[in-house]
N, C-alpha and C positions, 0 to 999 in steps of 0.2 A: 419490669419487667421492658417498658416502652424506653426506659433509660439504655439498658443491658443491647438491646435492636439497635440505636441509635449509635451507640459507641460502636457495635459491630460493622453498622455500614458507614462510619467514618473509617475504619479500619482497614475494610476490604474495600473502599477507593484509595486511600494510604496504599496498600498494596499494587495494585492498576496504575494509579499514577508510575510508581518505580519501576512498575513493568514497561513503561509507555514511556520512560526517561531517552530512550534513544531517537524519539520522533524528532524530523527535523522541526524547526520553528517555525519555518517557511517552504513550501515545495516549489518548486523551479518548472513553469515548463520548459517540454523538450527542443522547443527551439531558442530557447536561451541555453541550457545545456548544448546544446550540439556550438556553438559558440566559443565558451569556455574554456581556456586552454585544460584546466585542469577542472574538468565538470564535478560539483560538490555544492551538498546543502550542508548546513550549520544545525547541528543537534539542540535539543532544550537544554539536552546537560552540557553544553559546548564544544563538543568533539565534532570532527569535522567526517559528513560522510561522502563518501566519494562512490562516484560512477564509474564502470567500466567504458569509454568512450566506444568499444565494438559491440557494446549491448543497447547503448542508445543510439549507433547504426542501424542495429537491427532493428530496432523498433519504428526507428525513421522508415526502411524501405517496407514496413508490415503497415503502417497506415498513412493515410492521404498526406499530401505535405498540408491541405488545409488545418489539419485538426494539428500540426504541429504548435500553433500557440495556442493549442487548448487544451492538451494532454499536461497534466502535472505530475510531474515525480518527485518521492517513488508513490508507485499505486500502491494502496493501502487495502492488503489482506483482513480483513474485520474477523478477529474470533468474538464471538460474542459468550457470555456465559448463560443463557436463554435458549439459544440456539445448536442447532448437531452440523449444522454447515459452516462452514467461511464467506463471508459475503463480499464482494464487491462493488462499488457503485462506480456511475460517471458511464457516459455513452460509449466515450472514445475509449477509456479502460476497460470497459465490456466488451467492445470491438477485438481491441487488443488480445484480452485475455480470449475470448473464444476463437480467432484464428491459433493463439498459440495452441488450443484444445481441440482445435476441429469440429465447435460447436456451430449449432444453427438457432437463428431464432433470438439474438441476446440482444437486449433492452437498454436500459439503464439500471439496474442492479440483477447481478448473477450470484446464485449459492453453487460452492465449489465445496468439494472432499477432499481427503488425505488424498489420494492417491493424485488427483489434479492437483492439488496444491505442491502437492512433489514435483510434477512436472514442468508447471510456471517455474517453482524456482530453481528447477536447474535450469531454465533458458532465461530468467532475468534475476538473478541472484542479486545483483545489484541497484535493480532499480524498482523494486520488489521489496515494502516490509510488513511483519507483522504488527497490529494494535489490538491490544487487549479494551471492550467494553464488557461494562456489566449494569444492569440494568435493573 
């Protein structure tokens, strides 16, 4: 019985890893991306994820300059198997998402739901990515 559960857990983790193979090896700071000719990050699967320059400029106009070297992109929208909403973490990330959603009282972690995710993804399609979690 225990061996079967361990096997199922390993299979689930493998499937989640497969879902997350598009994630970047390393995220880049907004300030760095603004200085690149072709702003991008390298994915774990070897693909290149390009950011739209107008989207980067939109973000830079929405947050103070002092946060340009703090905000790492892409912003992760965490989809967890144990939660009903999707989580976004990080003070600057939450500040930006709250501005887009016209929300007050944002800290360093917020939960958003499908209608909000749709709005965020419409505004920031190349600078946000889904990450799937299993706990």
